[in-house]
Residue, then its C-alpha position, 0 to 999 in steps of 0.5 A: m350475475d344474481c343467478l351465478e351468485e346463488i349457484i356459487k353459494k350452493i357450491g360453497s355449502c356442498k363440500n362433499g357432494n355435487i350440484r348439477v345446473n342445466f344451462k341453455e347456453l354453453k357460455e353461461a357455464v363458461a362464465l361460472e367456471e371463470e368466476l369460480k377460478r377468479r375467486g380461487i374456489p377449488f372445483v371440478m366441473d364436467i360439462r356435457l352438451t344436450n339438444t336443449g343446452c348443456n348440463a354442468v356437474i360441479g363439485r368441490e373436490k379438485r382433480v387432475m383430470y387428464e393424468k388419471d384414468v378415465k373413470d376419474l372423469h365421472v362424478e356421482e349423481a348430483n343432489s341439486i338442479y338449477h335451470v338457467e333460461k336460454s338467452k339466444e340459440k346457437r348459430v350454425p357455422i356457415g362456411i367454418s371448417d376449423y374445429r377450434e374456431i367453431k368451438k370457441e365461437n360457441a356455434y352449433c357443432v354436431d358431435k362427431t368425436k366418436m370418429i376418434e374412438e373408431l380410428l383408434q380401435l381399428n388396426d388400419q395404418v393408412t385410411l382413405i375415406t371417400r365422400p362427396r363434396r360438402f360432407g364435413k370432411t375438412l371439419n372432421m379432419s380439423m377435429l382429429a388434428e386438434f385432438f391429437d396434436i401434441t403441441k396444443d392444449s385441447r381440453e376446453l374444446f373436447k370437454d363436452t363431447y363423446i370422446y371425453r367420456t371414454k378411455y381414449v381421452k388419454e390420447m388427447n394432445k399426445w401425438p405429433v400431427i401433420f395436417l394438410s388440406f389440398f382443397d385449393c391445389k387446383g387450376n392450371e399447372n403453375i397455380m396447382i403446383g404453386s399452391l401445393i408448394e405453398h402448403l408445404e412451405d407453411l408446414y415447414a415454417k411452423y416447425y422451423p423454430i424447433y428444427k433449426t436447433f435440432d441436435e442431429k445435424e444431418l437431418r437439421d441441415k436437410l430440413c433447413q435446405t428443404y425449407e429454403e427450396l420450398k421458399k423458392g416457389n414453383n421451381f421444378s429444380n426443387v422436385v426432389f425436395i418436394k417429394n421428400s418434404l413430408n417424409r423428412l418432416i415425419e422423421f424429424l417429428n418422430k425423433e423430436y417427440q419420440k413418438k410415431v406421427i399421425l398424418l391428415i391429408d384433406e381433399y388429397d385428390t384435388p391436385f390429381m383431379s385438377a391435373y386430369a381436367g387440365k390435361y397436364y397430369d403427365h407433367v406432375k404425376d411423378i411429384l404427386r405420386g412421390l410426395l404421398l408414396k414416400t410418406l405412406k408406404d411401409n413407414s415405421m415412423l407413421y402411426k396413423g394416416v388418414l386421407t379424405g377425397i371424393q374418389r380413388i386416384a389411378k392405381e398406376s399413380l399411387f395405390s398399386d404400391l400401397n399394401n397398408l391402405e384401407v379404403c372406406t367408400m360410401q358402401e362401407d360401414k366403417y365411419a358410416d355416420m361420421f360424415g353427414f348428419t343422421e336423422e336424429e342429428t338433423r332433427a335436433l339441429l332443426e328443432s333448435h332453430h324452430l324448424k321441423l324435419s318434414e317430408e319436404v325437408k327429407s325429400m330435398y336433403d335426405g337420401y344418402r345411404i352410407g354403409n347401413k346408415e341413412i345420412y343427410n347432406p350436412w351442408s344443405i341442412v346447415k344452410y336450411a337451418s340458418s335461412g329457414k328456406l327450403k332451397r337447393y344449396w348443394v352444388n358439386t363442382g369439384g369433380n364435374q369436369i371429370i364427369k363431363d369428360s366421361l359423358k363423352q366416352v360412354s355408349q348409348s346404353f348408358f343413356d338408356d339406363y339413365q332414362e330408366l333411372i329418371e323415369t322409374g326412380s332406380v336402375e341396376v348398374i355394374c360398377d366398381l366403387e374403387s375404380n380409379y381416375q383414367e383407368e377406364e372410360t366406360d359406362n361402369y366407371l361413370w356410374a361409380l363416379l356418380i355414386n362417389a360424387g354424391f349424385l346417386t346412392i345405392i339402395e340394394e347390392i345384388q352381388e359385388g359390383d352389381y347395384i341398384v341405385r337411385i338419385v339421392n334427393g331433390e337438389t342432387r336431381a336438379a344438379l344432375s339434370k343441369m349437368m346432363l343438359s350442359h353435356l348436350k350443349v343446350d342453352e338452359k334458358k331456352i329449355n326453360k322457355m320451351l318447357q314453360a310453353l309446353t305446360s302453358k300449352d303455347m304449342p306454337r312457341f313450344k314447337e319453335l323453341y324445340t326446333e331451335i334446340l334440335k338444330e343447335r344441340y351437340s350430338y353425341y349420337d345421330l338423331d336417326n331413330e325414334k329411340a334417340h329422340h325419345i331419350l333426348l326429350v326425356l332428358l329435357l322434360d326431366k327439368l319438370h320432375e318437381e311438377y310432373e312424374i315422367h313415365s315412358n311406355q306405360e300401359t294407358g288405356t288400351g295401349r302404351c303411350d311413349i311419354f306420360l307426364k302425370s301432374r304432381k300439382q293437380k294440373q292437366d296431365i300431358i301425353i306425348e306420342l312420337k313417330y320417326l320417318k325414315s328417309e324414303s318416306y320423308q323424301k316422297d313428300t317433303t312438305n306434308s310428310l312430317k305433319k301427317e305423321a304427327e297427326k297420325a300420332l295424335k290420332q293414336i293417342i285419341e283412339e287408344e284412349y291413353a288418357p282422355d282428360a290429358f293434353k295430347v301431343g303428337i310429334a314426328y321426326h326426321g333427323k333434326h327436322m320435326d313437326m307436331a300436332w296437339k289437342 
């Protein structure tokens, strides 16, 4: 309080100028503001967040800040500076996606309000932004809703942000807004439709006190009838009302406020994904398509529509009829750094929590390329800042069933390319990033799905539709490896035990577990050649990628070894040579043929001097039968 008294005294004696105070916490600036108001002292205060706290510029001239031009928000250079010591650092908002809550709680918030400026500068009426899960989509949509909503007063929330210092601050709280999140519209058919209806009912309940006395009787009656139908819940007799619900509410808001409406739909694709995965899409497609199409297509009452999701949904469901849609994929420059953290934002957040942006942190959480920007996973960075522990935090569960279903449809060449990806770090793929659910079940479609879902990132565009991609980072590689092994229907615990046996050179145990896996695994193709076994073994060995570099057919010694595991942690390297016995050879000597072939593979490793100091393993196969030799 003594510090505040001194500052207040300075303000009182500085009638024509301004003073600047450097606070370590926003709440201290708010305390000063409240005390000045309590004492009835006229003042104007401009607060700006910095990486180390916040700056407040305070003067005696009271201004009507939100009715004048933006230039009135700027004050001349302050003539006094005060420093207030930090009491405690801002906490990071784990699991909070509501912009108002984060700002009111004084939690650490990376300023993404430049997105508001970009949205207003562009001429796009309807924008679809696709980003992976846990990339800040909901928080950004909540921010847009808070800024534009004509029913709110958001000055306190935005006075320390980028948008507050631009001419677009005049758009704050000037537009009627509809904000919906379909994040929890998933599950079986009844649960998904029930959740969708519940969200629409809540929306109608919000505006009921206004439209129940609306002057235009015909529209008022339709709104009230729609509300009553929505309150009935999951009842397919109200399909027409569901389809028309959003468009009808937009019509009301447009007439009530005499302004066009902003529509924000977060995770718009969740009900579509749930319907595809649950095999009930044909039952609900008319409802989902009708709801969005009636609202978005050629709607003269709509000012801006923004949708976020992971993927585009099928063209035949919606987008073939929309000619006013701008799709912003991971490859586009629009909004490139508005979702996720840039390196500068990541460094500032970590340093505020006494952590460094080390190479280990980059390897684990960096690697996304959106447009021309290098982007970090925001969820993982926030979790790391909170815990201080370098762990895998990102888990993409939202679209995994779609990916798993697609894996069942792809050709063996997909797995050939995938093997190249995990061994060399990158691979060239052909895909359409705007491909849609269920339009095609091909290798190209799955590559696009993996990119948009956040498992892979593009490092070079050779030409349109032709990309070089890589796995994003350490945690996405682990998630992708887990999903691939799930596709093979192999017990992950058994794989871990098998690999532990290999790295500890307990080869009888390794042989026992590997044999069990070969006999039990789901077969998407027959294990009837060496290449098939090679790909399977590489997929299994990929779980060791943090300990070993994995190489195939690499020139070593005087030849090329099949698999070379080069240690990252000063352990012994491992060389594996594979052989496959055809039926005629195998049947001639069922007792010893595989053992002899495995010993031949081991001898080849030694004679070709692949790696004299490495641990050497020869493996021979026939179908799902296997034997091995080692040294």
